[in-house]
N, C-alpha and C positions, 0 to 999 in steps of 0.2 A: 537505317531499318528493323523493324523489329525481329524479335530472335523468333527463327520458327518454331512453327507447333507440330511434334512428333506425335502424333496418331501410330499408333501400332493396332488393327485393328485381325483379331487369330478369328478368321473364318472357312470354313473348309467349298463357299459355294465357291464360286469363282463372278459370277455375272452380281450380286452382291457386293465383292471385292471391287467388281470395277464401274458399280452405279457410285459405291462413295466413293472412287477415286475421280471420276467427273464431273459430282457435285464440290466437292475441293478443290479444282481445281480450275474453274468456273466460281468462286467463295472470291467478291469483291475485298478488298483492305482486310486481308488475313494470307499470315505466312501459312501454310499447311504443307508437312512433307507427313507425306504415307508409304508406313510400313506393313508388306496382310502376310499371315504362317494358318498355316491351315491344320493346326497342331494345337492342342493345351501344349507339352511339351515346347515343342520347339518356341511356341511364345513364354512358357515362363523361361526360358534359356536367351530369349533376348530382351526379356524388362532383367533379369539379371545384372546384366552390360551397361542397363543406365542406359540414361536419357533420353523415356517416352514422358511422354507431358500427360495423355491420356490411351485411355486401351479402350475401343469399340470390341466385344465378348460375347460369342455367338454360345451358348448355351448347349448347344447339342454337338458334339464335334465325334471324329474319328475314336479317340484315343480318351473323351471325359463327357460327362453326359450330365445336366441337373442343375440343381447346386451345388454340384461338389463343381463344377466347374466353377461357378463362380468364387466360394469358399478359397479353394487353393491357389487361385488368382491373389484375393483378398489379402493370405496368410503374406504372398513371396513377395507384395504389390500395397501396404496398406500404405501409402502415402499416396501413389496415385487412383485416380481419377477413371471410373470405373463404369462406359453405359453400355448397358446388358443391349443386347443383340438378338428379337425375340419374335415367332409366331404367334398366334391368334391364341392358338393351344393351350400355348408356354406362358398367354399374360399373368397367369393368379402365380406362378416362379418367377416371375419380371419382381411381382410385387414383392415377394418374398424377398428377392434380394434385395430391393430398395431400402424392407429393413437392417441386412444387413453390414448395409455401406456401400451399397449402387451407388452413384451419381444421380443416376435415370436409368428409363428402357424405351427400349424405340422397335415398334412391331417392320418388322422386313419389307413384307406388302404394302406399308403404308409413309415408307421411305420419301420426303422431297428434299429439297436441296433446304429451302427456311429450317423443315425440323431437325431438318441434321445439324445443320448449322447453328445453330439456336439452344439445342444438348448439349453441341459441345464447350463454347462457349460458356454454359449455364449452370457444366457440368466441374468446368476445370475454376468459376468463381467459385462453386458453393464448394471444393476443395479447401481451396483456402481458402474459404469464411470458418469451416469449420473446424482446421489447422491453427488460425488465428485462436477460435473460441476455445479448446484445447488448447492451450497456452495462459491464455488468460486464467481458467479452471484451474488450470495447473498450479498458478500464481496464487490465486486466490486459497487453495487450501493447505498450498506450503508456508504459509505464512504467518507470522504469529501474530499481528491483528489481529481482532475481531475486525470481520468483515459480512455485516448484514444488509443482504434486500429488504425492500419496501415495499408495498404498495403503498398511490395514496392515501391508503384509509388510513395508516400506519398497520396495515398486518404482517407479519415478517415472512418471506416466502423464501427464502434462502438463509443459511446461517454456516460456514466455514468452519474447522475444526479451531480456530484461533477463538473463533469464538465462547466453544463447546468450553477450553482450557479457560477463558476470564472470565465467565460469569457460570460457569459451570454446568449448566442447560443442555443436556444431549440435542438435536439436529429433531428426531420425533417428539421434546417435550414441548418445541417453538415454535413450529409452523406451523402456523395458522393463526397466533395469536398475536396483540396486537402489542405494539412498543411501550407498550405502560409498565409490562412484565420487568421492565428494566430501570422504571424508577422511583427511588427511595420512597417509605410510606409520607415524611415529612417533605418530598419536594415536588414541585408540580410536573408533568409529564408535558415537555419543552415542542418535542417530537411534531405532533399536528397544526402548529404552527410554524412549522420550520416549514413541515409539506406546503400547506399554505405559497411560501415565498417561494417555493419551489417551483411552483402550478404558474403565480406571477413573473417567474422568467428573472425575478431576486435572484441574487448573488446572496447564498449563509458564505459566512464568512466562520473560520475554524478557530472552534472555540476548548475550555475544558470544560470536566463536569465532573458525574459524580454517577455511577449507575451502579443501581442494585446486585448482587449476586444471586445462587440461588440457595446456599448455607444463609442469609440473610446480611450477610457478612457488605460492604461497600468499597468500591473501588474507584479509583479516581483515574480521567480518563481524558486525551488530547483524542476531539472527534472533531472529523469531516464531513459533510452530509455534500452530494454529488445525485441532479437528475437520470433520469437513464429519458432516455429517449427514443422511441419506434424511427421508422422506415422520414415520416414524412416532418419531425423533430419535433412531435409532439411527448410532452412531460410524460411518460406513466408510469413512472416511480421513483423510486431512489435506491440510494448504497452509502449507504454508513460504514466509515473508518473508523474505528475507536482501539489509540494504545493507551494500551500501562501505561502512568506515568506515577505510581504509588511512591517506588525508589530514587525518581525526580521529587517529588516531594518532602519525603522525609529528611531526602539531602540539602533539599531546603531550608527545612525546617531547622538541620542539627547545625546548619552556616549561620543561620541568622541567629539560632542560640549562642553558637560562638562566639557571634558576634558581640551580641548585648552582653556576655557573658564579658568579656577580652576587656570593651567597653566603663566595662563599673568595674571591674580593676585596676581600673587603670585612673577615673576619679577617685580609687578610696588609696591607691597608691602618695598620689600627687595632694592628694588633700593632708592637711592636717588637721585634727582633729582629740578632741578629747581632754586630759589634765597633762599640761606641760612641767618634767617636773626645774626649776631655775631657779642659781644663785640670787641672793637679795643684795649680792654686795657688788660680785665678776659677771652677773649676766649671763653667765653660760646655762649649757640645758643640759643634763642628764639624760644618754641617749637609752636602749632599749637593754643595751648591754654593759649600762652601768657608769661610763665613762660622760666627764664631765668635756662640756668642748661647746663653743662657739658658738652664740645663734646664728651671725652667718653661716660657718660651716652646718649649724643642722636644718638650715630656711633652704639651702640647696639639697641639699640629700631628701628632704621629701617633701621638695616641692619640684617645678621648671621655674620654680625665681630666681634671681641674679641678681648680687651686687653689683652696686660702682659709690665709691665711698666720695664724702662730703665733709661740707659743714655747714650745721645750720645758724641762723643768725647772735639767737640766743647763743651757740656755743665759740661764734665767733665772738663777742661782742664780751663773755667771758676772757677767753685766749685771750686778745685784747690788754682786759682789766688787769692782769695777773702779769703780762708781759711787762707794761708801763711803756712810758717812755720810749722804752726802745723799740718796739712792736709799733709806735708811727714812726720810725723812723726809718 
C-alpha cells in the first residue's frame, strides 16, 4: 500500500471543506488523508509539526488576508507544495501567488473531482520537479568544472561560475555568442560538427582539446558533450562539461622529460667512449683518478659487460709449444 498523501486544507468555510473531503474520499487509486483548520495560525502550527504532503490554502481567513497569507505559509513551509483556493474576484491575486511559488490555484465555485485531483497530483509532481531542478542548479553552480549550455546552432545559453573562472568571460559577455569564442585562432571550431552528431543520435566520446581564454591564453581541457532532450525525446540542445587538465599535462610532460633524461644518462654511463690511456706492455688502463687497473675491471665498471675466462686457439698452441712434450702428456 502506498504512503498516504496527507493534505492540510486551511479554509474557514465548512462547505468547501466538506466538498473537498467528499471528492478525496471518492478518488480511486489514491490514499488521501485530509486535515482541516480554519485559521492561518493553526495551519502554521500544523505545518511546523511536519508530515504534510500538500496544502490547500484559502487566501482570505479570519486572521490573515491576501498575499500575506500565502507568503507567510510559503516562508514557513517552502518545501511543501501549496495550491491556492480563491474566488473569481481574487483570481489576479492567485496568479500573483503562482509567480511567488504556489504550484496551482483553484476557483472555489468551479471545484470538481477532476480538477481537484488533477491539481493535487500536478502540484506534488511539480514541486518534486522544482526541487530536483534546484538541486541540479546548485550542483552546476558549485562545480569547479566549466558547464556550458548550447543551442543546436552552437549559441551559448548557459554559463556557470566554473566557466567564468576557467575561461575568464563573465555570464553577460558570452550569452548569445557562439562557441567559436572558445576556439583558438589557429584551431577549427569543432562544435558545429559535434552538435550535428548529437542531432543524428550518435554518441560523442569524451575528448581532450584546447580552448581560448579571454586574456588570449589557452587552457587544456578534458571535454564531454551530452544531448539535452525535451519530454518527447527530441534533442533541443547540448551540455558541455570541460575540466582543466593543464596541471596533468605539465606533470605528464615533466615525467616524459625525466624518463628521457634518465635514459640518456644511462646510455652515457654504460657506453665507453673517447680516448682510453692503456699501457702498451701490460695493457692496464688508467682511470679518471690516475690509477692503473686491468682491462677486465675497467670495462665491467663502465659497462654492463661481464667477463668469463677461457683460452683462444692461438694462445693454446703457444702454450703447448712452450710446455713441449710435458704439455702433451
